[in-house]
C-alpha positions, 0 to 999 in steps of 0.5 A, spaced: 563 509 399 561 514 394 566 517 389 570 523 392 568 530 390 573 536 390 571 543 391 576 549 389 573 556 391 576 563 389 575 569 386 579 567 379 579 574 377 582 571 372 583 564 372 590 562 370 595 556 369 597 556 377 589 555 378 589 549 373 595 546 375 593 546 382 586 543 381 590 537 377 594 536 383 589 536 388 585 531 384 591 526 383 593 527 390 586 525 393 584 521 387 578 525 386 572 523 381 572 531 379 574 538 381 569 543 381 571 551 381 567 555 385 568 562 383 566 567 389 560 572 389 562 577 394 568 575 398 566 578 405 573 577 408 576 581 402 578 589 402 574 590 395 569 586 391 572 583 385 574 586 379 571 582 373 563 581 374 561 574 376 558 572 369 565 574 366 569 570 371 564 564 370 565 565 363 573 565 363 573 559 368 568 555 362 573 557 357 579 555 361 577 548 362 573 546 356 575 539 354 577 537 361 571 532 363 574 532 370 573 539 371 567 543 372 564 550 374 559 552 379 556 559 379 552 558 385 556 563 389 555 568 384 548 567 383 547 568 391 545 574 394 549 577 399 556 575 402 559 568 399 560 564 405 564 557 404 559 554 410 553 555 406 556 552 399 558 546 403 551 545 406 548 545 399 553 540 397 552 536 403 544 536 401 545 534 394 551 529 395 548 525 401 551 524 408 556 519 405 560 522 399 567 524 401 567 532 400 574 535 399 575 543 400 581 545 397 584 551 401 591 555 401 596 555 407 594 563 408 587 562 408 587 556 412 591 559 417 585 564 418 580 559 418 578 560 425 575 567 423 571 564 417 563 564 418 561 558 422 568 555 422 566 550 426 561 547 422 565 547 416 568 540 418 562 537 419 561 538 412 567 536 408 574 535 409 580 540 408 586 539 403 591 544 405 595 546 399 603 547 401 608 550 396 615 547 396 617 554 397 612 556 403 618 556 408 614 560 413 608 555 413 613 549 413 618 552 419 612 553 424 610 545 423 603 544 427 603 551 429 601 553 422 594 549 424 590 552 429 590 548 435 583 546 436 584 543 429 590 538 431 586 532 432 583 533 425 589 532 422 591 526 418 597 523 414 593 518 411 589 518 405 584 512 407 582 517 413 579 522 408 576 517 402 573 513 408 569 518 411 565 524 408 568 529 412 572 532 418 579 531 416 585 535 414 590 533 410 596 537 407 599 536 400 605 539 396 603 543 390 608 545 384 610 553 386 608 557 379 610 564 380 603 566 376 598 571 380 591 574 378 594 580 381 600 580 376 595 578 370 591 584 372 596 589 372 599 587 366 593 587 362 592 594 365 598 597 361 597 592 355 603 588 356 602 580 354 598 576 358 599 570 354 602 563 357 599 565 363 592 563 362 589 559 357 589 563 350 581 563 350 581 567 356 586 571 354 582 573 348 576 574 352 579 579 357 581 583 350 575 582 347 571 585 353 577 590 355 577 587 362 582 590 367 583 596 363 586 591 357 586 593 350 586 588 344 
C-alpha cells in the first residue's frame, strides 16, 4: 500500500496558526506522509467570494509553510475556472496517485454535517477517506453522537486506523483536535482597524498582509 496523503481544503483567507496546528495533528493522527493545503478558488456554498485573491492566499500559504517538508500547497482550485467542487479535486488526485494510494480529506464538523449538500457527494467516498476534526469544546457535535453524521454514512464510520491506512478510500474517522481561538474572520477584522495580528499567523504572513494592504490593513 502506498503512503497515505492528507488533503486540507479551505479558503485560508488568511491562513493562521489554527490551520497549521490542525494540519500537524492530522498528519500525526493518520500517519500521513504529507498534508497538502488546497485553497479554494470560488467556494460555491459560501455567501460571497473570498476577500483576498487566489494568488495572494496561495502566497500566504507558501510563506506559512516554508521550511516544513511535510506540508505542501496546491493551487489547482484557484487556477480552475468556475466553482470549486471537492469531488473534482479528489478525482484529479485519484488519477494522479493511482487506485491504491490512501487519500485522506480533512473536514471540520460543521462542514461534514452538511456533506449531503455537496456536489456529487456520494462519489466522494469512492475517492478518499474523510478525517473529521472534532474540537474538544464542540459540545453540540459530541452530544449528538451518531446523529452528528448523516445516517446513510454510518456504515462507513470506523474507529480503526487500520481501516483507513489499509484501503484507498471510503471510510470516515473522527479525531480530536486542539481548540485554538483563532479565526480568519477575526484576523481580517483586526487588520481592518490596524490592530496587531502578530502571533495569530506566522510573521511572514503578517508582513505580506501589511505590504499588500490586504483586508484594509496598513503597515
